[in-house]
C-alpha positions in Angstrom: 0.0 0.0 0.0 1.4 3.4 -1.0 0.5 6.9 -2.0 0.7 7.4 -5.8 0.4 10.5 -7.8 -1.7 10.2 -10.9 -1.7 12.6 -13.8 -4.9 14.2 -14.7 -6.1 17.1 -16.9 -8.2 20.1 -16.3 -11.8 19.2 -16.9 -14.1 21.9 -18.3 -17.5 22.6 -16.9 -16.9 21.6 -13.4 -18.1 24.8 -11.8 -20.2 23.9 -8.7 -23.4 25.7 -8.2 -25.4 26.5 -5.0 -25.8 22.8 -4.3 -22.4 21.4 -5.4 -21.4 19.8 -8.7 -24.2 17.8 -10.4 -23.7 15.9 -13.7 -25.0 12.8 -15.3 -23.5 9.7 -13.6 -21.5 8.6 -16.6 -19.7 11.9 -16.5 -18.6 11.4 -12.9 -17.5 7.9 -13.9 -15.0 9.2 -16.5 -11.4 8.4 -15.5 -10.2 11.3 -13.4 -13.4 13.3 -13.3 -14.4 12.6 -9.7 -10.8 12.6 -8.7 -10.2 16.0 -10.2 -13.1 17.6 -8.3 -12.2 15.9 -5.0 -8.5 17.0 -5.2 -9.7 20.5 -6.1 -11.8 20.5 -2.8 -8.7 19.5 -0.8 -6.5 22.1 -2.5 -9.1 24.8 -2.1 -9.2 24.4 1.7 -5.4 24.5 2.1 -5.0 20.7 2.0 -6.4 17.8 4.0 -3.4 17.0 6.1 -4.3 16.4 9.8 -7.9 17.2 9.2 -11.1 15.3 9.9 -14.0 15.0 7.5 -17.5 13.5 7.4 -18.4 11.5 4.3 -21.7 9.9 3.2 -24.4 10.1 0.6 -28.0 9.2 -0.4 -27.2 5.7 -1.7 -27.8 6.5 -5.4 -25.9 4.6 -8.1 -22.1 5.1 -7.9 -22.4 6.3 -4.2 -20.5 3.3 -2.9 -17.7 3.5 -5.5 -17.3 7.3 -5.1 -17.0 6.9 -1.4 -14.1 4.4 -1.8 -12.3 6.8 -4.1 -12.8 9.8 -1.7 -11.5 7.7 1.2 -8.4 6.7 -0.6 -7.7 10.3 -1.8 -8.3 11.6 1.7 -5.7 9.2 3.0 -3.3 10.1 0.3 -3.7 13.8 1.1 -2.9 13.2 4.8 -6.3 13.4 6.4 -6.3 12.2 10.0 -9.8 10.8 10.2 -12.9 10.4 8.0 -16.3 9.7 9.8 -18.4 7.8 7.3 -21.9 6.5 7.5 -22.3 2.8 7.5 -22.6 1.6 3.9 -21.5 5.2 2.9 -25.1 6.3 3.7 -25.9 9.7 5.4 -28.8 12.0 4.8 -27.7 15.6 4.2 -29.1 16.9 7.5 -27.5 14.0 9.4 -24.1 14.8 7.7 -24.5 18.4 8.7 -25.2 17.3 12.3 -22.1 15.0 12.4 -19.9 17.8 11.1 -21.1 20.1 13.9 -21.2 17.4 16.6 -17.6 16.3 16.0 -16.4 19.8 15.1 -14.8 18.4 11.9 -13.1 20.4 9.2 -16.0 19.8 6.9 -17.7 17.1 5.0 -18.2 15.7 1.5 -21.8 14.7 0.6 -22.6 12.5 -2.3 -26.0 13.4 -3.7 -27.9 15.1 -6.5 -30.7 15.9 -4.0 -34.1 15.3 -5.5 -32.9 14.4 -9.0 -33.3 10.8 -10.3 -30.6 8.3 -9.8 -29.3 5.4 -11.8 -26.6 4.4 -14.3 -27.8 7.1 -16.8 -29.3 9.5 -14.3 -27.8 12.1 -12.0 -25.0 12.2 -9.4 -23.5 15.0 -7.3 -20.8 16.0 -4.9 -20.7 18.9 -2.6 -18.5 20.2 0.2 -19.9 21.4 3.5 -17.8 23.7 5.6 -17.1 23.3 9.4 -20.3 25.0 10.3 -22.1 22.1 8.7 -23.5 24.2 5.8 -22.9 24.3 2.1 -19.7 25.9 1.1 -20.1 29.7 0.4 -19.3 31.2 -3.0 -15.8 32.0 -2.0 -15.0 28.3 -1.5 -16.9 27.0 -4.5 -15.1 29.6 -6.7 -11.8 28.4 -5.3 -12.7 24.8 -6.0 -13.7 25.7 -9.5 -10.4 27.5 -10.1 -8.4 24.5 -8.7 -10.3 22.0 -10.9 -9.3 24.0 -14.0 -5.6 24.0 -13.3 -5.1 20.6 -11.7 -2.5 18.3 -13.4 -2.3 15.6 -10.8 -4.0 14.1 -7.8 -3.0 11.9 -4.9 -4.4 8.4 -4.4 -3.8 5.7 -1.8 -3.3 2.4 -3.5 -5.1 0.0 -1.2 -8.0 -2.5 -1.1 -11.5 -1.1 -0.5 -12.5 -0.3 3.0 -15.2 -2.4 4.6 -18.0 0.1 5.3 -20.6 -2.5 6.3 -19.4 -2.8 9.9 -19.4 -0.1 12.5 -16.0 0.6 14.0 -12.6 2.0 13.2 -10.4 0.9 10.4 -6.9 2.2 9.3 -6.3 3.2 5.8 -2.6 3.9 5.9 -2.2 6.6 8.6 -5.8 7.7 8.4 -8.6 6.4 10.6 -11.9 5.5 8.9 -14.6 5.7 11.5 -17.8 3.9 10.4 -20.8 5.1 12.3 -24.5 4.3 12.5 -26.0 6.9 10.1 -29.2 7.2 12.1 -28.4 7.1 15.9 -26.9 10.6 16.4 -29.5 12.2 14.3 -32.4 10.4 16.1 -30.9 11.4 19.5 -31.0 15.1 18.4 -34.6 14.8 17.3 -35.5 13.4 20.8 -34.1 16.6 22.3 -36.1 18.9 20.0 -39.5 17.3 20.1 -41.8 15.8 22.7 -41.4 12.1 21.9 -43.6 11.1 24.9 -46.5 13.2 23.6 -46.0 11.8 20.1 -46.0 8.2 21.4 -49.3 9.0 23.1 -50.6 10.4 19.8 -49.9 7.2 17.9 -51.0 5.0 20.8 -54.4 6.7 20.6 -54.9 5.6 17.0 -53.4 8.5 15.0 -52.5 7.2 11.5 -49.9 8.6 9.1 -48.1 7.6 5.9 -44.5 8.6 5.3 -43.3 8.0 1.7 -39.5 7.7 1.8 -39.5 7.4 -2.1 -36.8 4.6 -1.9 -34.4 7.3 -0.8 -32.2 8.0 2.2 -34.8 8.9 4.8 -36.3 5.4 4.8 -34.0 4.1 7.7 -34.3 7.4 9.6 -38.1 7.5 9.4 -38.5 3.8 10.2 -36.3 4.1 13.3 -37.9 7.3 14.6 -41.6 7.0 13.6 -42.1 3.2 13.9 -39.5 2.1 16.5 -39.2 5.1 18.8 -42.7 6.7 18.5 -44.7 3.6 18.0 -46.4 4.4 14.7 -47.9 1.3 13.1 -45.6 -1.0 11.1 -45.9 0.0 7.5 -46.3 3.7 8.3 -43.1 4.2 6.3 -43.5 3.1 2.7 -40.8 2.8 0.1 -38.4 2.8 3.0 -35.5 0.9 1.5 -32.9 3.1 -0.2 -32.3 1.9 -3.8 -29.6 3.1 -6.2 -32.2 4.1 -8.7 -34.9 5.1 -6.2 -37.0 2.3 -7.4 -37.2 3.9 -10.9 -38.9 6.9 -9.4 -38.1 10.6 -9.1 -37.3 11.3 -5.4 -38.8 14.8 -5.4 -41.5 15.2 -2.7 -44.2 17.1 -4.6 -47.7 16.3 -5.7 -46.5 15.2 -9.1 -43.8 12.7 -8.1 -45.4 11.6 -4.8 -48.6 10.9 -6.7 -49.4 7.7 -4.8 -49.2 9.5 -1.4 -51.5 12.3 -2.7 -54.0 9.7 -4.0 -54.0 8.0 -0.6 -54.4 11.2 1.4 -57.3 12.3 -0.8 -58.9 8.8 -0.8 -61.8 7.4 1.1 -59.7 5.8 3.9 -57.0 8.5 4.2 -54.7 8.5 7.2 -54.7 11.6 9.5 -51.3 12.8 8.2 -49.1 12.3 5.2 -45.5 13.3 4.4 -42.7 12.5 2.0 -39.0 13.3 1.7 -36.5 13.4 -1.1 -33.3 11.7 -2.3 -30.9 13.0 0.4 -33.5 13.8 3.1 -33.4 17.6 3.1 -36.8 18.3 1.6 -40.4 17.5 2.7 -44.0 17.5 1.6 -46.8 17.7 4.1 -50.3 16.6 3.3 -53.4 16.4 5.6 -56.4 14.3 5.1 -57.9 15.8 1.9 -55.6 18.9 2.0 -52.2 19.7 0.5 -49.9 22.1 2.4 -47.8 24.3 0.2 -44.1 24.7 1.4 -44.7 28.4 1.8 -47.7 27.8 4.1 -45.8 25.1 5.9 -43.0 27.5 6.8 -45.6 30.1 8.0 -47.4 27.6 10.2 -44.2 26.2 11.7 -43.0 29.7 12.5 -46.3 30.6 14.2 -46.3 27.3 16.2 -42.7 26.4 16.8 -43.0 27.3 20.5 -45.2 24.3 21.0 -42.1 22.0 20.6 -39.6 21.7 23.5 -36.6 22.7 21.4 -38.3 26.1 20.6 -40.2 26.7 23.8 -38.6 30.1 24.3 -39.8 31.3 20.9 -37.8 32.0 17.7 -35.4 34.9 17.1 -36.3 35.5 13.5 -37.2 33.8 10.2 -35.7 33.8 6.7 -37.2 32.7 3.4 -35.8 32.5 -0.1 -37.0 35.3 -2.4 -39.3 33.1 -4.5 -41.0 31.8 -1.4 -44.4 33.4 -0.6 -44.7 36.2 1.9 -46.9 34.1 4.2 -44.2 33.8 6.8 -43.6 37.6 6.6 -47.1 38.1 8.1 -46.3 35.7 10.9 -43.0 37.5 11.7 -44.8 40.8 11.9 -47.4 39.4 14.3 -44.6 37.9 16.4 -42.5 41.1 16.3 -39.5 39.3 14.9 -37.2 39.9 12.0 -37.9 38.3 8.6 -35.1 38.1 6.0 -35.5 37.6 2.3 -32.5 35.8 0.7 -31.5 34.4 -2.7 -32.3 30.7 -3.4 -29.7 28.4 -1.8 -29.4 27.3 1.7 -25.9 28.7 2.1 -27.4 32.2 2.3 -29.2 31.2 5.5 -26.0 30.0 7.0 -24.7 33.4 7.9 -28.0 34.4 9.5 -28.1 31.2 11.5 -24.5 31.4 12.6 -25.1 35.0 13.7 -28.1 34.0 15.8 -30.4 36.4 13.8 -32.9 33.7 12.7 -34.1 30.3 14.1 -36.3 29.0 11.2 -35.6 29.1 7.4 -37.5 27.9 4.4 -37.7 27.7 0.7 -40.7 27.2 -1.6 -38.9 24.2 -3.1 -40.0 22.0 -0.2 -37.0 22.8 2.1 -37.5 23.8 5.7 -35.0 23.9 8.6 -33.8 25.5 11.8 -30.7 26.3 13.7 -30.3 22.7 14.8 -28.2 22.0 11.6 -27.0 24.1 8.7 -29.1 22.3 6.0 -32.8 22.0 5.4 -34.2 18.9 7.1 -37.1 17.0 5.7 -37.8 14.6 8.7 -37.3 17.4 11.2 -40.1 19.4 9.5 -42.4 16.3 9.6 -41.7 15.9 13.4 -42.3 19.5 14.1 -45.7 19.3 12.3 -46.5 16.2 14.3 -45.6 17.9 17.5 -47.9 20.9 16.6 -50.7 18.5 15.7 -50.3 16.7 19.0 -50.2 19.8 21.2 -53.1 21.6 19.5 -55.2 18.4 19.1 -56.3 19.6 15.7 -56.1 18.2 12.2 -54.0 19.7 9.5 -57.1 21.2 7.9 -58.1 22.9 11.1 -54.6 24.2 11.7 -54.4 25.7 8.2 -57.9 27.2 8.3 -57.3 28.9 11.7 -54.0 30.2 10.4 -55.5 31.7 7.3 -58.3 33.3 9.2 -55.7 35.0 11.5 -53.0 35.9 9.0 -54.7 35.8 5.6 -53.8 33.4 2.8 -51.1 33.8 0.2 -52.3 31.7 -2.8 -49.1 30.4 -4.3 -47.9 28.1 -7.1 -44.7 27.3 -9.0 -44.7 26.5 -12.7 -41.7 24.6 -14.0 -40.6 24.5 -17.6 -38.0 21.8 -17.8 -35.2 20.9 -20.2 -35.6 24.1 -22.3 -33.0 25.0 -24.8 -30.8 27.5 -23.0 -31.3 30.2 -25.7 -35.1 30.0 -25.3 -35.0 30.2 -21.6 -32.7 33.2 -21.7 -35.0 34.9 -24.3 -37.9 34.6 -21.9 -35.8 36.1 -19.1 -34.8 38.9 -21.3 -38.3 39.6 -22.4 -39.3 40.4 -18.8 -36.0 42.0 -17.9 -36.3 44.5 -20.6 -39.6 45.7 -19.2 -38.8 46.0 -15.5 -37.9 49.7 -15.6 -41.1 50.8 -17.2 -43.5 48.6 -15.1 -43.9 50.5 -11.7 -47.1 52.5 -11.7 -48.5 50.9 -14.9 -51.5 48.6 -15.3 -51.2 45.2 -16.9 -54.5 43.4 -17.6 -56.2 45.1 -14.7 -53.3 44.7 -12.2 -51.2 47.7 -11.1 -47.5 47.0 -10.8 -46.1 48.7 -7.7 -42.4 47.7 -8.1 -40.2 45.5 -10.4 -36.6 44.6 -10.1 -33.8 42.0 -10.6 -33.4 40.9 -7.0 -30.1 41.7 -5.3 -29.3 40.6 -1.8 -27.1 42.5 0.6 -26.0 40.1 3.3 -26.5 41.8 6.7 -23.8 39.6 8.3 -20.8 39.8 6.0 -21.8 42.7 3.7 -21.5 40.7 0.5 -23.8 41.4 -2.4 -25.5 38.8 -4.6 -27.0 40.3 -7.7 -29.2 38.9 -10.5 -31.1 36.5 -8.3 -34.4 36.6 -10.1 -36.9 38.9 -11.8 -39.7 40.2 -9.6 -42.9 42.1 -10.3 -45.0 43.2 -7.3 -48.6 44.3 -7.7 -51.0 46.3 -5.6 -52.8 44.1 -3.0 -50.1 41.6 -2.5 -49.9 39.8 -5.8 -46.5 39.0 -7.2 -44.7 37.1 -9.9 -41.1 35.9 -10.0 -39.1 34.4 -12.9 -35.7 32.8 -12.6 -33.5 30.1 -14.1 -32.9 27.1 -11.8 -29.4 25.6 -11.3 -30.5 22.2 -10.0 -31.0 20.4 -13.3 -28.3 18.5 -15.3 -29.9 18.7 -18.7 -31.1 21.8 -20.6 -32.4 24.8 -18.7 -35.2 24.9 -16.2 -37.4 28.0 -16.1 -39.3 28.6 -12.9 -42.3 30.9 -12.7 -43.6 31.7 -9.2 -47.1 33.2 -8.7 -48.7 34.7 -5.7 -51.9 36.4 -4.7 -52.9 37.5 -1.2 -56.5 37.2 0.2 -57.1 38.8 3.6 -60.1 36.6 4.5 -62.1 35.2 5.8 -63.8 35.2 2.4 -62.0 33.4 -0.4 -59.7 31.4 1.9 -60.8 28.0 0.5 -60.6 28.8 -3.3 -58.9 26.8 -6.0 -55.3 27.7 -6.2 -54.8 27.8 -10.0 -58.1 29.5 -10.6 -57.3 32.2 -8.0 -53.9 32.8 -9.6 -55.3 32.9 -13.2 -55.0 36.7 -13.4 -51.4 36.6 -12.3 -50.7 33.8 -14.8 -52.2 35.8 -17.6 -50.0 38.8 -16.7 -46.9 36.7 -16.6 -47.6 35.5 -20.1 -48.2 39.0 -21.3 -44.9 40.2 -19.8 -42.6 37.3 -20.4 -44.2 35.4 -23.3 -43.3 31.9 -22.1 -45.8 30.1 -24.4 -45.0 32.4 -27.3 -41.2 31.9 -27.1 -40.9 28.3 -26.0 -44.1 26.8 -27.6 -44.9 25.2 -24.2 -48.6 25.8 -23.6 -48.5 24.3 -20.1 -45.7 23.8 -17.5 -44.1 20.4 -17.1 -44.6 20.5 -13.3 -47.1 22.6 -11.3 -46.6 22.7 -7.5 
């Protein structure tokens, strides 16, 4: 066994985005491709010598092989210890927790989040910094620059490490510490939530369904919901992580979690339904006969977080991504706490969390979290909802209805146009961008625009500025549209249109979402010309 230096070449197109580097799996399997990026990570953080890292992923195809490569490269680069989940499995929030718990020098997470997995599908790698959160732009830029000038990488020539057994193994001078991927995370959840009350809830006949979508949260949900809380066996479905997610799309929304939606709107629906995504950081909440939008979920959690032991003293502030609806803003005003609007990307919440300015954060893309880790956390959100249901002794429908009566309702939807030619997507963006300056004060199809801009964020903690984060048009009365290009896909361009309309209530609180938003949808087409430019008469996904 020895350290060998292998020649490589600079690989184009390896710039990591807000969620790390994502490409098709065959791209990562090219000789030297993964190695180039991993060596770039080590170089960008001033080397790995003497450092400790966390390593794990969501179990998608190539997860196991990539983990072995990374372990051998960490050993060759002089790392002292790597804490790795058994079987190279770790949910993203669990990895964040381990980084913080063991005060490591960061972690490498193998996942393409909610994207499909398999030999011809998606794979991803991202680096999380010592605070447990996604690397900031300064680090991702340094990784990108390193990947473009690399000519060699270090590799430890040795047999694969047995990751099936918990314990410590030596790989050269480096210690590989294989840990139970679930236990530390579950212990943290027990401190945040009233497990005794939740056990009583289930003992009294409360029924729920959790769809793990054959992704990483299966073992976590089974251990916590069924084993520790006493939910009925079979509460967790699709609970075994599979390399191709069972052929499905592990994105917890009404389209890809169709079976759960059908059950929750069926004649014998459970009391509560939930789903999580590929790496466990997203969630969908469904009540009996009612879907909870992520924006409404964040608002309800903020209004009721004090009902859980971990937040009994109240919350310091909230933050939402710019495309997320303003529902949580109204809660923040009622509570007298700060509300921050950030660009899309969890790393923007990290500064606010580390500075103690906020407690809860959320995105419209089914991500919610708190200061317990530095990632969004799907199962955490489910448990907080359950704790609220147990404390209030009300159904999801009752909780939402009471919330809307008190705060009003922000009707909200996201329309996704996927795999568009990049030129078409940019033409749509430019069509709206070119009109932003002339919109304020004008009327468009009966709606008066009050403001319009290309959103720029001024970080209140470090003073950095992030410009060009999405096109916004705000109308009188609380309606709004947002248009932006997403960076989470691996093929073509994804155009996202966000639509919002506020109703003060109590009238109009139970209307159809798309029908209520129809005037805003019409204005968006007038201003941006999505159908005219792309030929797409309807979105690929509506959430």
